[in-house]
N, C-alpha and C positions, 0 to 999 in steps of 0.2 A: 765075841765082844758082847757086851751086855745091851740089850734092847733097852732105850729110855721109855719110862712109864709116862703113858698120854698124861698132858696137861688138860684136866677135866674142870670144863666153864658150865653153868648154870644160866640160863635167861628165861626170865619166869615172866611171862603174861600177868596179868592183875585181875582185870575185870572178868567175871565168868572164868576164874582159873586160880590163882592162888589167894582172889581172895575171900576164901573158904578159911583161910589164916587168919582172919579179921575179929578181934573180939569187943569192936565197938558199932554200935548203931549209929550209922551215917546224919548227922544232921546238921546240912550246907546251909549257911546265910545266902538268901536270894539277893543277887547283887542286879543293878539295872544298868549297868554301863556297860555289857557285854563281856565282861571278862569271867573267869572263873570262879566260883567261891574261896574266900581265903581258908588254907587249912586253919581247922581248930585245935585247940590241945584237947589231947587226950582225956584231961582232968575235967571236961567240961562234958563229956560225951556219956552216953548210957552204955552201961557193961551189957553187951550181947547175950540173950537167953543161949546157951550152948546145950541143945536138943541131942540125941542119941543119935540122930541122924547125922548131924552136923561133925560130932566127935567119928562117925565112923566114915564121913568123907575126909577127913582132917588125915585119919588112919591112912585112907586109900591113896591121899594126894603122895603122903610121903613113901608110901611103898611101891608107887610108880617109879618115883626118881631112883629108889633102892633096886628095883626091878632094871634099871635102865646103866645106869653106873655101878652097881654092885652095892652089896649090905655094907660092906667095909669101906667103901671108899666115899671119903671124904673131898670133897670139890676145891679144887686152887684157887676159883673165882667166881662168885657169884654176881649178877647182874639185873638189872631190870629189863624185862623185854617188852614192858606195856607200852602203846602208842600215848600215853601221857608223858613220855620223856620228849615225844615229838611234838606235841599239842598244846599239852599245859605246863604248868611251872611244878616239879616235884618237890615236897615241903614248902611252898607258896602258897598254889592255887592249883586245885586240884576238884574235879567235877562234883564228888560227893562231900569236900571238905574235909578228908583223911588223909595223911599223909601216907600212902601206899609202902612207901621205904621204909618207915618205920613201922609196918606192920611185921613186914617181910623180914626187917633186920631180926625183928623180937623172935620170930619164928624159926629162923634160921640157925641164930644163937641157941635156943632151947634144944636143935636137935646135931648140937656141936658142929652147924658149918659155919664158917666164915659170914659174915653180916656183908651188904651190898656194899660194893666197890663203888662209892658215890663219883670215884673219878672217871666212869663209865656215863654218867651222865653227861648231857648237851652243854658245851660251853657257857650259852647263857645261864645255867643255872648253875653253876659253880666246877663243873664236871671239866673234862680234857677233850670229848669227843664232837669235832663237827658233822653233824648228823644230815648234812645236806643231800639230799639222793643225787646218788653219782649218773653221769649221762646215760651209763650202758642199760642201769635199770629205769630208770626215766623213758627210755627209749621203747620200754615194753608195751606192746598197745593194748590200749585199757580196753577189755572186754569182759565177757560174762565172766571169766576167770581174774582176771587182775583187776583192778581197782584201784586208787590214791592208797588205800590203806594195805594193799600189798606192797606197794610200791614203799612206804613206809617201812614195812615189816621187813622186808629186804635189805631194805637202806639198814637198820637196827644190827641185822644178824651180817651184814658186812663189814662194817664199822666194826662192831663187837669182833669178831674173828682178827681184825687187825690190831684192836686193842690187846688183846690177850697174847698176839706174838709178841707186841712190843715188852709185855711183862715178863713172857718165858720166850726168849730167845731158843731154844732149841725144844726137842722132843714134838711128837705129833698133837694135833690139838683136836679134844672132843667136846664140841660146844652141844650141850643138850636145852631144847628150847620147848617149854612149855605153853600150848595157848588152846584157846576152847576153838578159834576159829582159824585162824591164820598158818596154822601147822597142817591142815588140812588143804587150804589154800596154794600154800607155796610149795607144796609136794605136788598139786594137780599142774600149776603153772612151770613148775621143772619138768612135767612130764611132756605136756603140750609145746614147749620152746624148746628141743633138746641142742638147741645151740647156745641155750643163754646158762651161763654158769657164772657162779661167785666164790662157791667154796674151793680155797687154794688145794692145791694137790698132798699139802701135809696137813691137812686138817679133814675130820669126821665132824657131820653134822647129823643130830637126831632130833627128827620133826616130829612133837610126840602132842597128839590131839586128846587132853584134859578140861573137862566140863566140871566145874563146881556144882553147878546146877542140875545135873543129871541124877534121878533118883538111884541111878546102880551104885554100889558101896565095893563090889567085888574088883578083884585084881587077879586079872589072868597068869598065874604065874608060868604058865607057858606059851605066853605071847612071843612071836618072833615080828619082827619089822618087815616091812616091803622094803626092798632097796630100789630106791629112785634113781639114783647116780650109784658109781663105783664110792663115792663116799658120802653118800647123801642117803638118810634110812628113815623111814615113816611109819611111826606106829600110831595105827588108828585107835579111834575111842575105845576106852577101856572098858 
C-alpha cells in the first residue's frame, strides 16, 4: 500500500524574520487614538534599497526553507504566523503601515509557492479561525520561559494545525514554523513542560529559528534538527 505524502504547510513570522522580503521603506502615519497605523498603499511608499547583504539574506531565507521541506517540494498551504494576526488588523492596521500579508504573497508567488491563505486569518479580519487561546494553553504558568506572546504563538500553531487538517482530511501534516524568537521559546517550553502537548499524533511540527537581522548569510547544509518530542523538531539559529 502506498504511503500518503505529507501535507506541507508553512507558517511564517514577519517582524525579525520574513520581513527581509519587504521591498518598501515603512512610513506609518502616527495616530493619536491608540490604534495601530492604517496600512498605506505601496504606491506611496519609497522602494527599499536592496544591498548585497539583504539579497544574500533573502537567498538564505529560501535556502533554509528548502533545507527543511526539500528543494523540489512546494507547500500545500502558506499562512502568516505573525503575532500581527492576533493583536493587529492585517491589511487594515499594522504597526509599520505595511500590509505584511501582501509582502509575503508577492515573495511566495515569485518562488512558485502558493500565496497566503487568508482564510487562516482571524474571523475579525475576514478569516475563518477563532484564535482565542484554548484553556489548556492559557493554563501554562507564566515564568521565565512562558509569557503572553508564547501563549499567543502556541495558540496560532494549535489552530493552524487544526485548520490544515480541515483542508486536508487525510495524510500526515508537516507544519514548518519560522520565527526569530518564539520557535526557540516554544521548543524550550515543550522541554520544560513534558506533560503539555498540542501537536496531534498525525502531525509533525518543525520549529525553525531564523533571524532576518542576524549578519550571518550562510546555510549549514548538514544541519540537523534537535528532537524535542516524538513529532516536534527544533532547528537552532542558522
